[in-house]
C-alpha positions in Angstrom: 0.0 0.0 0.0 1.4 3.4 -1.1 1.2 6.3 1.3 0.8 9.8 -0.2 3.9 11.9 0.0 2.0 14.7 1.8 0.9 12.3 4.6 4.5 11.1 5.0 5.7 14.6 5.2 3.1 15.4 7.9 4.2 12.4 9.9 7.9 13.5 9.7 6.9 17.0 10.9 4.9 15.5 13.8 7.9 13.4 14.9 10.1 16.5 14.9 7.6 18.2 17.2 5.7 20.3 14.7 2.3 19.4 16.2 1.2 22.9 16.1 -1.9 23.3 13.9 -2.0 26.7 12.2 -5.0 28.6 10.8 -4.1 30.4 7.6 -6.0 32.3 5.0 -6.1 31.0 1.3 -4.4 33.5 -1.0 -7.0 32.8 -3.7 -10.4 32.7 -2.0 -9.4 34.2 1.3 -11.1 31.4 3.2 -9.6 30.2 6.5 -8.1 26.7 6.7 -6.2 24.6 9.2 -2.8 23.1 8.4 0.4 22.0 10.0 2.5 23.2 7.0 3.6 26.8 7.5 4.3 27.5 3.8 1.0 26.2 2.5 -0.9 29.0 0.7 -4.1 27.4 -0.6 -7.0 25.8 1.1 -7.8 23.2 -1.7 -6.5 21.7 -4.9 -8.9 24.0 -6.9 -7.5 27.1 -5.3 -3.9 25.8 -5.8 -4.6 25.4 -9.5 -6.1 28.9 -9.7 -3.2 30.3 -7.6 -0.6 28.7 -9.9 -2.4 30.0 -13.0 -2.6 33.6 -11.5 1.1 33.5 -10.5 2.0 32.4 -14.0 0.0 35.3 -15.5 1.7 37.7 -13.2 5.1 36.3 -14.1 4.3 36.5 -17.8 3.2 40.2 -17.3 6.3 41.1 -15.3 8.8 39.5 -17.6 7.0 40.4 -20.9 7.0 36.7 -21.7 4.2 36.7 -24.2 5.8 39.5 -26.3 9.1 37.6 -26.2 7.4 34.4 -27.3 5.6 36.3 -30.1 8.9 37.8 -31.3 10.6 34.4 -31.1 7.9 32.8 -33.2 8.0 35.6 -35.7 11.8 35.3 -36.0 11.5 31.6 -36.6 8.8 32.1 -39.2 11.0 34.7 -40.9 14.0 32.3 -40.9 11.8 29.6 -42.4 10.6 32.1 -45.1 14.2 33.0 -45.7 15.1 29.4 -46.2 12.1 28.8 -48.5 13.0 32.0 -50.3 16.6 30.9 -50.7 15.5 27.5 -51.9 13.0 29.2 -54.3 15.7 31.5 -55.7 18.0 28.6 -56.3 15.3 26.6 -58.0 14.4 29.6 -60.2 18.1 30.1 -61.0 18.5 26.5 -62.0 15.3 26.7 -64.1 16.5 29.9 -65.8 19.9 28.3 -66.4 18.2 25.3 -68.0 16.0 27.6 -70.2 19.0 29.7 -71.2 20.9 26.6 -72.1 18.1 25.3 -74.3 17.7 28.7 -75.9 21.4 28.9 -76.7 21.3 25.4 -78.1 18.2 26.3 -80.3 20.0 29.5 -81.5 23.1 27.4 -82.3 21.0 24.9 -84.3 19.2 27.7 -86.2 22.6 29.3 -87.0 23.9 25.9 -88.3 20.7 25.5 -90.4 21.0 29.0 -91.7 24.6 28.5 -92.7 23.7 25.3 -94.6 20.9 27.1 -96.3 23.2 29.9 -97.3 25.8 27.4 -98.7 23.0 25.9 -100.8 22.3 29.4 -102.3 19.2 30.5 -100.4 19.3 34.4 -100.6 17.1 35.0 -97.5 19.5 32.8 -95.4 22.4 34.8 -96.7 20.6 38.1 -95.8 20.0 36.9 -92.3 23.6 35.9 -91.8 25.0 39.1 -93.3 25.5 42.3 -91.3 22.7 44.8 -91.9 23.2 47.2 -94.8 26.5 45.4 -95.8 27.4 44.7 -99.4 26.7 40.9 -98.7 23.3 41.7 -97.4 22.3 43.8 -100.5 23.7 41.2 -102.9 21.6 38.6 -101.3 18.6 41.0 -101.4 19.2 41.6 -105.1 19.2 37.9 -105.8 16.0 37.3 -103.8 14.1 40.1 -105.5 15.5 39.3 -109.0 14.2 35.7 -108.5 10.8 37.0 -107.6 10.8 39.4 -110.5 11.7 36.6 -112.9 8.8 34.6 -111.7 6.2 37.4 -111.8 7.5 40.2 -114.0 4.8 42.5 -112.8 6.5 44.2 -109.9 9.9 45.6 -109.7 11.5 46.5 -106.3 13.5 49.8 -106.0 15.7 50.8 -103.0 16.6 54.5 -102.9 15.4 54.6 -106.5 17.9 51.9 -107.6 16.4 48.9 -109.4 17.3 45.4 -108.2 17.9 44.6 -111.8 20.8 47.0 -112.0 24.1 45.1 -112.4 25.8 47.2 -109.6 22.7 47.4 -107.4 24.4 46.3 -104.1 27.3 48.7 -104.4 25.0 51.6 -105.4 22.6 51.0 -102.5 25.4 50.8 -99.9 26.8 54.1 -101.3 23.4 55.8 -101.4 22.7 54.8 -97.8 26.1 56.4 -96.7 25.2 59.6 -98.7 21.5 59.9 -97.8 21.5 58.3 -94.4 18.3 56.5 -95.0 16.7 53.5 -96.9 13.6 54.0 -98.9 12.1 51.1 -100.7 9.1 50.9 -103.0 7.6 48.7 -105.6 7.0 49.7 -109.2 4.3 48.0 -111.1 5.3 47.0 -114.7 2.5 47.1 -117.3 2.6 44.6 -120.1 
């Protein structure tokens, strides 16, 4: 049979000569109660529970405990967000790197395809590979427009009033662009 600790303590006190029964007031309900324990503050377990709760509330108020807890929780959430943000940034960086790599590969493949088309004589591929307004560009342009004219023979293209059928078209166009500082193109309709 187990004997409660409180009863054992009371027996020890009685043996030591503490047979004096005291009348104390409960700090919660202010009701009088009898006890042999000089440091007892509460008349019952219910009052003891309320007393501990009130003491805890006072301590929290005095030490600003709730505010410290709130700030600690906020700091932890912020750290978690920073970690998530860092992870998100790294994920996006890797995704962008992958996209950039695919884009560079696609550009490289298009460049190879253009070069092959230019070698086979495609004037539009030669134009895309040449520097803008260079002699090579205008020679390719002349070839493209001449082929279209030979198929249709109804429309003739003029650049700065120079016909694409002119033998020195490219050279004249480059020179006129340098002189005039602009490019003006128009189509002339040929009547049969």
